[in-house]
N, C-alpha and C positions, 0 to 999 in steps of 0.2 A: 578568578570569579568561579563560584560553584553554581553550575547550571541546574535548574529544576525543569524537567520536561514532563508535561502532562500527556499521558498515553491514553487515548480514547479507544476503548475495547468493546466490541459487539460480540461477546462470548458468554455462553451459559456458565453458571457458577460451577457446575460439575465437569466442565470441559478442561482437561489437563493442559490444553494448549493455551489457556488463559494465562497461566503462570509461565509456561515455556516462552510465550510471545514476549512477555516483559523481560525475561532473561535475554532473549535474542536482541531486543532493542538496546539493552544495556551493553551486551557484548560488542555489538557492531558499532555503537556510538563511542565506545571506550569509556563510558560513564559507569559509576557505581550503581548497583541495583536500586538503592534508596533515592537516587536522583531521577529515576523513572517512576513517576507517580501515576498509578493506574486510576482510571475513572470508568465505571460501568455504564455504558450507554443504554443498557436495558432499563435503567432507572431514569433515563432522560439525559439530555445534554448537561454539561456543567454550567453553572452560572457564569455570567460575563465577568464576575469578579475573579474567576480563575485566570483570566488573561493578565491580571495585575500581579498574580502571585507565582506564575510560571513563565519562564523565559521563552518557551516555545511549546507548540502542540505537535504531537505525532499521532497518527491514526493507523491502526493495524488492520488485520484481515478479519474474517468472520467464518466461523465454522458452520453456522446454521441459519444465517440471515442473508437475504438477498436485497439489493437495491431495486432490482427489476420488479419485484412484487411488493415492495415497501413493507416487508415483514418485520423490520426492526420497530419495536415499540417507540412511540412518540416521534414518528418519522418526520412529520412536518416541523416539529420543534427542533429536531436535529438539523434539518436543512436551514432553518432560520438562524441557528447558532453558527453554522459554518459560513453563511453569508455575512454575518456580523464579524467573524474572524477575518474574512477577506476584506471587508469594508474598512476595518481598522488596520489592516496590513500587519497583523500579528504573525510572527514567524511560524510556519507550519510545514511539516513533511508528512504526506499520507501515502500509504501503500495498499494495493489490491482493493479490498472493500473500501478503504479510505479514499482511494482514487475515484472509485465509482460514485460514492456518496457526495464527494466534492463536485464531480461532474454534474450530478443531479441538482445539487444546491445552486449551481451557477447557471442552470438552464439548459444543460445538455441532455442527452438521452442515453439510458442504459438498458440493454436488452438481454434477456435470458437466451443464450445461444450455445447449447451443449454441443452442437455439431462443430463449433470452432473451439471447443474446450482446450485449454492449455494447462497441463499438469506435468510437472517435471522441470527440466532445464531446456531453455529455448534460446536460439540465436536471434538477437535483436540488432537493428541498425538505427543509428542516430539519424534524424532528419538533418537537413542543412542548418535549421535553427538550433537543433540539438548539438551539432558540432561546434556552434558558436556560443552556446550557453555557458555561463560561468561555472555551473555545476556539472551538467551532463557532458560538457565539452572536455572534462577531465578524463573521460572514458575514451577508449578507442572507437572508431567509427562503427565497428561491429563488435558485439560482446555477448557473452552468455549471461542469462538471468534466470532466477528461480521463479517458477510460476505455479499457480493453483487457482484456476478460475473457470466458472461457467458463464457468469455474467460478463458483458463487455460494454464498453462505451461505443455506441453506434453513431453518435454525433457529439463532438466536443462543443462546449459552450462558446459563444461568440467572444472573441477577444483573448482567449487563452492561447498559448503557444504549444503546438505539438512537437515533442522532442524526440520521439522514437517510435518505431513500428516493428512488427514481426510479420512473417508470412501469413499468419492467420488473423492478425489484428492490426489495423493501421494506427491505432492509438494506444501507445504503451507508456507514455510519460507526458507530463505537461508542466508548464510554469505559468503562474499568474503574473503578467508583466507589471513592473513597478513595485512589486511586493516580494518579500522573501518567502515565497510559497511555491513548493514543488510537490508533485504527486506522481507516483509510478503505478502502473497496473501490476508490475512484477514486485518481488519481495527483496529489497536490498538488505533487510534485516535477517535473511535466511542464507544458509549455505547448503551444500550437498546433504550433509548429515541431518540438519534440522528440517529441511524441506522433505526429505525422505521420511523422517519421523512423522511429519504432519500428513503425508500421503497415506501412510498406513493407519493413522488415527482416523482419517475420514474415508477409509477404503470402502465402507458400506455405501456411501453416497456415490462414489465413482463406479462401484460394481453395477449400478443401474445402467451405466453407459459403456462399460468396458467388459469384454469377455475375460475369463481367467487368463487366457494367453495374452490378451492386450494389456492386462494388469501387469503381468510379468515383464513384458517388453517395456512398458512405461517405467516400472521400477528400475530396470536396468539402464534406462536412458538418462538417469540423473547424473550430473557431473558437476565439477567445481565451477564457481562463478566469482573469481577473485576480483574482477573489476567493479562489479556492482557493490561489493562489500566496502568500497571506498566512498560511496555516496553519502551515507549518514554522517561519518566524521567530516566529509567535505562540506556538507550542509552546515554543520556547526562551525567549521572554520570560516566559511564565507560570511555567516551572519554575525558571529560573535568574535572572530579573530583569534 
């Protein structure tokens, strides 16, 4: 079976990470680039007919848009669409911004919190539920993950399962029980090289919060994250066999 994945992107047209993100999802899923079909969320959510023509949805990060301030155009319509996806139980994997907007759609809270900013590679720990999860449980109890966030989930929606935490953020991954839907605050589609590339692309935004010395230390802290790179192919294996 040839899978078609609809990738929902909240990125400006001139953002080079728009194309790099699509390549990253293709590389980490093991699919061909033409199997990752991009959709520009700045134009609004896709129609529900897209659920019939794509085997799964994936939601990426965001360079310039925040869930906490609802800056993405058509924000309420985006939430309505994601609620419909969950209601139908359509397969979905969301990362970073995707994690946050799914949290908001399902009734949780997302807060702008630069004091707990995570940018680089961080050590995460699976919760007890995460260790027993059919997807997250494939990872070690503690693992490194690629991060790049200022927003965070300050309260998860009722009924979702918290799968992982970090020292700075208790909510790093979730699953919607009864449905093939997972989301991570971290980036399983990135590795050391691609996350470092993204850090330098958005360095101006981080410079507001990090001194030049802190920027240097942050850049030197990036490291490999081999375990999280198994999550996207693991998701496809679990859902589609």
